C-alpha positions, 0 to 999 in steps of 0.5 A: 356264827356259821359252821365254816367260821367255827371250824376255821377258828378251830383249824388254827390248832388242828388240821382242816379235817379234824377241825371240821369234825370237832366243830360238828361234834361240839355243835351236835353235843351242845345243841342237839343239832344234826349234821344236816341242821348244821350245814343248813345254817342252824348255828346262825339261828341260835339265840344270843345266849346260845351263841355266846355259849358256843363262842366261849366253847370255841375259844376254849378249843382255840386255846388248846383245851381238849374237846372232851374237857369243854364238853365235860365228858368222853364216851367209852364202851357205850357210856359217858364218863365225866373227865377233867384235868385230873384224869386222862381222857379215855381213848377208843383203843383202850376199849380192847382191855374191857373187851378182852377182860370180859372175854377172859372172865366169861370164859374163866372156869374155876378149878374143880376144888374151887367149884366144890367150895364156892360154886357161885364165887364172883370173879375178882378184878383189879384195875391199877391206875384207874383214872376216870374209872372207865375200865373198871366201871365198864368191866363191872357193867359188862360182868354184873356180879364180879367184884371190881376194885380200882386203885389210883394214887390221885385223890382227885382222880378217885373222886372223879372215878367215884362220881362216874361209878355213881352216875352209871350205877356201877358198884366199884371199890376205889382205893388210894394205892401207889402202883409202884409200892403194891408189891411191897405193901402186899394185901391189906387186912381188908383184902385178906378178909374179902378174897383171901391172901397169901398170908392168912394169919399174923406170925407170932414170936420171933417171926415178927422180928423179920416180918413188919406189919402195916395194917396187915400187909407185908412190907419191905424187910425179908423174912427168914426161912423159919418165918416163911415156913411159919406163915399159914398157907391154907388151901382155902386161902390159896384157892381164894387168892385175891384176883382173877384179873388184873388190868392196867393202863399205867404211865408209859410215855417216855420223857423224851417223847414230850416234844412230839406231843400236842399241847392239848395233851401236855397242858391239860392231862395229868403228867403223873398218869402219862410219863416215865423216865427214859432209862426205865420205861417199864417201871410200872409194868415190872412193879404191877407184874410182880404184884400180880405174881403174888396175888393172881389166882392160879390161871388168872390173867394180867392185861396191860396197855403199853407204849407201842415202842415197848410192847414186845419188851413188856411181853418178854419181861412177863415171859422171863418172870414166869407168866404163861401164854404171853401174847402181844396184840395190836390196837385198832390202828394195827400197832402193838399196844396190848400184852396179856399174861397168865399166872402159871398152873402148878408144875408139881405132881398131883395125884394119888400118893403125891400131893393134892392140887391145893397143896401144890398151889400152896407150895408154888406160892410159898416159892413165889413169895420167897422169890419175891423177897430175893428179887428186891 
């Protein structure tokens, strides 16, 4: 089978230029042949078994299966990640989230109080909707001693992500969590122990009537003013709030956009990781941003990949919610794709005869927690 025959078969599903590229990559990856080998007819000298292997792979691509699924992997940030139908295929533009996240963490300087209490405290990073784990694992590999945690609602995706972490020797903690329920679930007891949470000790007596407990997490019923005031917002807890960076590439393609998408995406990638309703395209961004307001460290950052149609709207939403230094950035195709926001610093006066920085943080986060319940 010649190179020309191979790419012409693939061209039934792709344009000629893309078909040639797919054929070249397929042959190079399957058999380790260079492009010079390919154009000189190396595929015509393959063994019978290898020819059958190549024919089977080409047939799968003809039927609309993505090249990455045929190969079983995709490259991302210089590493190879296993992919299958349970996870989205990593896209090259998404590498911006890793580059920007690593830059933010490398340049992140803890407050004087934090440095005094825990000078070697590792940065804490959360990836929401991790899929193959490519973002979380790449950040861990890039940053070394950072604590990295990643969530997904799909058990199959989490298994794939764990396999990728094991293969790349990246220590990432994976959890099954629903991004849309993160705000109401709050921080688990384990998270409280690991990183400190807004609530450090369970309320007692009458406060239990207004604060429900689910493995140490705050859930849906709103506490009273007395209950809020009884919650222990210790300075140490606030300064050790769970996350320095929350990053997410959540579902963002509107249902109405399905008709414009290729079958190799529609038929082979998980719809739960792709689509949102037309009447609420920012549903995941809103839920994650609310969770971020409750759990980001002071000065911590939130990074999103977005639908280019709604990047500006996402930025506006973050500004309206109180995030600072909100920016919208273009991807490698010069389309608005990424949004960044920063947890605001306390605005209460700090200094001699007033309140300490830690006390200001406590008051501000008490206010944020009250606002959280009011927004429900």
